[in-house]
Every structure is written in structure tokens, then in C-alpha cells.
C-alpha positions in Angstrom: 218.7 128.6 216.0 218.2 125.8 213.3 218.1 128.2 210.6 221.5 129.8 211.5 223.0 126.3 211.4 221.6 125.6 208.0 222.7 128.7 206.7 226.3 128.1 208.1 226.4 124.6 206.5 225.3 126.0 203.1 227.8 128.9 203.2 230.6 126.1 203.9 229.6 123.8 201.2 229.5 126.8 198.8 233.0 127.7 199.8 234.1 124.3 199.4 232.7 124.0 195.8 234.3 127.5 195.0 237.5 126.7 196.2 237.9 123.5 194.1 236.8 125.4 191.2 239.2 128.0 191.6 242.0 125.4 191.9 240.9 124.0 188.6 241.1 127.2 186.9 244.6 128.0 188.5 245.7 124.7 187.5 244.9 125.7 183.7 242.6 122.6 183.2 238.9 122.9 182.3 236.4 120.3 183.3 235.6 117.9 180.5 232.2 118.5 178.9 229.6 115.8 179.4 228.5 113.8 176.3 225.1 115.3 176.6 226.1 118.8 176.5 227.8 118.7 173.1 225.1 117.5 170.5 226.2 115.6 167.3 224.5 116.0 164.0 222.0 113.2 164.7 221.1 114.4 168.2 219.5 117.7 167.2 216.5 118.4 169.5 213.5 119.3 167.2 211.1 119.8 169.9 210.3 116.0 170.3 209.8 115.5 166.4 212.4 114.2 164.1 210.3 114.2 161.0 207.4 116.0 159.3 205.1 113.1 160.1 205.4 113.6 163.9 207.2 110.2 164.5 209.9 109.9 166.8 212.0 107.2 165.0 210.6 104.4 167.0 208.4 101.8 165.8 205.2 103.2 167.5 204.5 100.3 169.4 203.9 100.6 173.3 205.6 97.4 174.0 202.5 95.3 174.2 202.0 94.6 170.5 199.4 97.7 170.3 199.9 100.9 168.5 200.5 103.7 171.3 197.4 105.9 171.5 197.3 109.7 172.3 200.9 110.3 171.8 202.0 114.0 171.8 198.5 115.3 172.3 197.1 113.9 169.0 193.4 113.0 169.2 192.9 109.3 168.5 189.2 108.9 169.0 186.2 110.3 170.7 187.0 109.0 174.1 183.8 106.8 174.1 185.2 104.0 176.2 186.5 106.5 178.8 183.3 108.5 178.9 181.2 105.1 179.3 183.4 104.2 182.3 183.1 107.6 184.0 179.2 107.8 183.3 178.1 106.4 186.6 180.3 108.8 188.6 179.2 111.7 186.6 175.5 110.7 187.0 175.9 110.5 190.9 177.8 113.9 190.9 174.9 115.6 188.7 172.2 114.0 190.9 173.9 115.2 194.1 174.4 118.8 192.6 170.8 118.9 191.5 169.6 117.5 195.1 171.7 120.3 196.7 170.2 123.2 194.6 166.6 122.0 195.0 167.1 121.3 198.9 165.4 123.1 201.7 166.5 126.5 203.2 168.6 124.6 205.6 170.7 123.0 203.1 174.0 124.7 202.3 174.2 125.5 198.4 170.4 125.4 198.0 168.5 128.1 196.1 165.9 128.4 198.9 168.8 129.3 201.4 170.1 131.9 199.3 166.6 133.3 198.8 166.2 133.4 202.6 169.5 135.1 203.1 168.4 137.8 200.8 165.3 138.5 202.6 167.1 138.8 205.9 169.7 141.2 204.1 167.0 143.3 202.9 165.4 143.3 206.2 168.4 144.5 207.9 169.1 147.2 205.2 172.2 145.6 203.7 171.8 146.4 200.1 175.3 145.5 199.0 174.9 142.0 200.5 171.6 141.5 199.0 172.8 142.6 195.6 175.9 140.2 195.9 173.4 137.3 197.1 171.0 138.1 194.3 173.7 137.7 191.7 174.5 134.3 193.3 170.8 133.4 193.1 170.7 134.3 189.4 173.8 131.9 188.7 172.3 129.2 190.7 169.1 129.5 188.9 170.6 129.4 185.6 172.9 126.4 186.6 169.6 124.2 187.4 168.5 123.9 183.7 172.2 123.4 182.5 172.6 120.5 185.0 169.2 118.9 184.2 170.1 118.9 180.5 173.4 117.4 181.2 171.5 114.7 183.1 169.2 114.0 180.1 172.2 114.0 177.9 174.1 111.5 180.0 171.3 109.2 180.2 171.3 109.1 176.4 175.1 108.5 176.5 174.4 105.6 179.0 171.9 103.9 176.7 174.4 104.3 173.8 177.2 102.6 175.9 175.0 99.6 176.8 174.0 99.2 173.0 177.8 99.6 171.9 179.4 97.2 174.6 180.6 100.4 176.7 182.4 102.2 173.7 185.0 99.6 173.1 186.0 99.3 169.4 187.3 96.1 168.3 
């Protein structure tokens, strides 16, 4: 019932708009173009860049006296400060993932659980299920050394961050 009322209201609004447009054309007058619809010579859109150097014609400041960083996807640094800030969260996430993969067969997401499921599938004669789970097991086994390496690399990053005042360059 509500849908019918909405449709009727939409039709009425459309008819009202078309009716006024028809009157304007019958009158011989056309609606005045908006100022943004007619570009002048200085207002041409060049995809956001007005010159070859990529500057937009502004002074480049962000309003706080500092030069704006990372405008238009330009790389302005290696992101050390942001990485140093995120390092503790990344470390917790890696530790949680490794704990889950190394967990017992009762733990969802563990390698031992997938192995147990493969045993059950083979025992029941479900070869397709066993093949699918075996591929999943291969992936999880390959994920383990990758995450361990990332954890070691992150430990080195954390050391660097403490030695370089959390990556801030002044």
C-alpha cells in the first residue's frame, strides 16, 4: 500500500515539473544557463592540474603554515611515522593470527583443525571435500612462515622507530 502512494506522489511531482517546462517552451523563453555551465577561458578543467608542474595555482599551504603532503596521490615520503604509529596494532594482529594457526584442533582456523577435518572426510569417503580441505591446509601451512617473517621484520621496524623518534623527521 505504501509503495503505491510513493509511486503516485512521484508521478504527480514529475507531471508538475514537466508541466512548467512545457509552459516555458510555449512561452518562447528558455531557462538562463547557470554560471558554472558556461566555462570561461580561465576556468577550463584540466583534470585538476592547471600547469605542467602539477600545482593548482594555490600557494601549496594547508592553512597551518606547513606545505601540504600527499596531494593528488604524490608520494611524499616512506610513511615511516605512520608505520611506527601502527606497529603495535600490526604486532598484535600478527601474534593473534599465529596463535590461531598454531592452535589445537578445537580452535577454529587452526592447522590442526583442518588436518582433523581431512581425516574425517577421508574416513567417510568424501574425496572432493578432502581435496578442498587439503588445498586449504597447504595455504595455511604456507601462511605460517610468511607471518613469522613479517613478525621478525616488524620487530626490526619497532627497533628502528625507537631509535629514530618514531619516524618523525624534523
